[in-house]
N, C-alpha and C positions, 0 to 999 in steps of 0.2 A: 585496391581501396582499403580493405580491411586486412592488410598483411601484418600489421604490428598490433601489439596490445595497446588499447587506448590509455592515455594518461587522463585520469579522472581527478579533477580538482573539486573536492567537496569538503564540507566542514560539518561539524556536529549540529549546527543550527538548521541545516536542511532537514535532518531527521527529526529535530524537535518540533518543527512546524508541519512538515509534510506528512508524517505518520498520523498525527492526530487529525489532520484535515481529511485524509483518506478514511480514517476510522469513522469520523462524523458523517461523511457523505455516504458511506456504506450503511451505517445505521439509519440514516434518513431514508435511503432507498428501501431498506427493509420495512421501516415503520410507516412511512408516508405512501410509498408506491406498492407495497406488498410484494417485493421481490422475494422469491423463494430462497431458502437457505442454501440450496445447492448452487445458486447463481451468485452468491455473495463474493466468493473469491474472484470470479470473473469481473464483477463490478469493481472490486478493489484493484485488480490489475489494470483495468482500463483507466480508472481515475488516476492511479499512481503514475502510469506511463504518461498521461497527459500533463500532469503536474511536473514530472521530472523532465520531460522533453521540452516543454514550452515555457517553463518558469525557472526551474532549478539549474538546468544544464542547457540553456539555450545556445545553439550554435555548435553543440557537440553531441551528435546523434548517438554514437556508441555509448558514451557516458550516460546520456539520458535514458537509454533503454536499460542499461545495466543497473543503474540506481533505481529506476522505476520498479523493477522486479523486487529489489530489496525493500522499498517503501511498502509495496503491496503485501509482501510476505510478513513484514513486521506488523502491519495493521491487522491482517487476518490472524496472525499468531496471537495477538492480544485478544481479539474477539473470541476465538475458540478456546483459549486458555481460561478466560473469565467464565465462559459458558460451562466448561468442564469442571471448574472449581465450584461453581454454583450447584451443578448437578450432584457432585460428590458431597457437598455440604448438606443438600436436601435429602440425600440417601441415608445419612446418619441420623 
């Protein structure tokens, strides 16, 4: 079944809407539902996989899983880099 590398047809617009949607949902989970910071990357991964598998890459499971991890990594990277930049700014 998975003996070949998957062909992933994606475009830049997937990342332009998927990453901000994941980021907004993660921030909403943190602020509205009180999700601890240690669980934010898990929430981002679950949300990104759902978006990628069922919306962006419907019908292509390997591509959906592959790109879902990229979407969650990008969203969490933005979140943590902004947090660290803010903390570094406040330290000065």
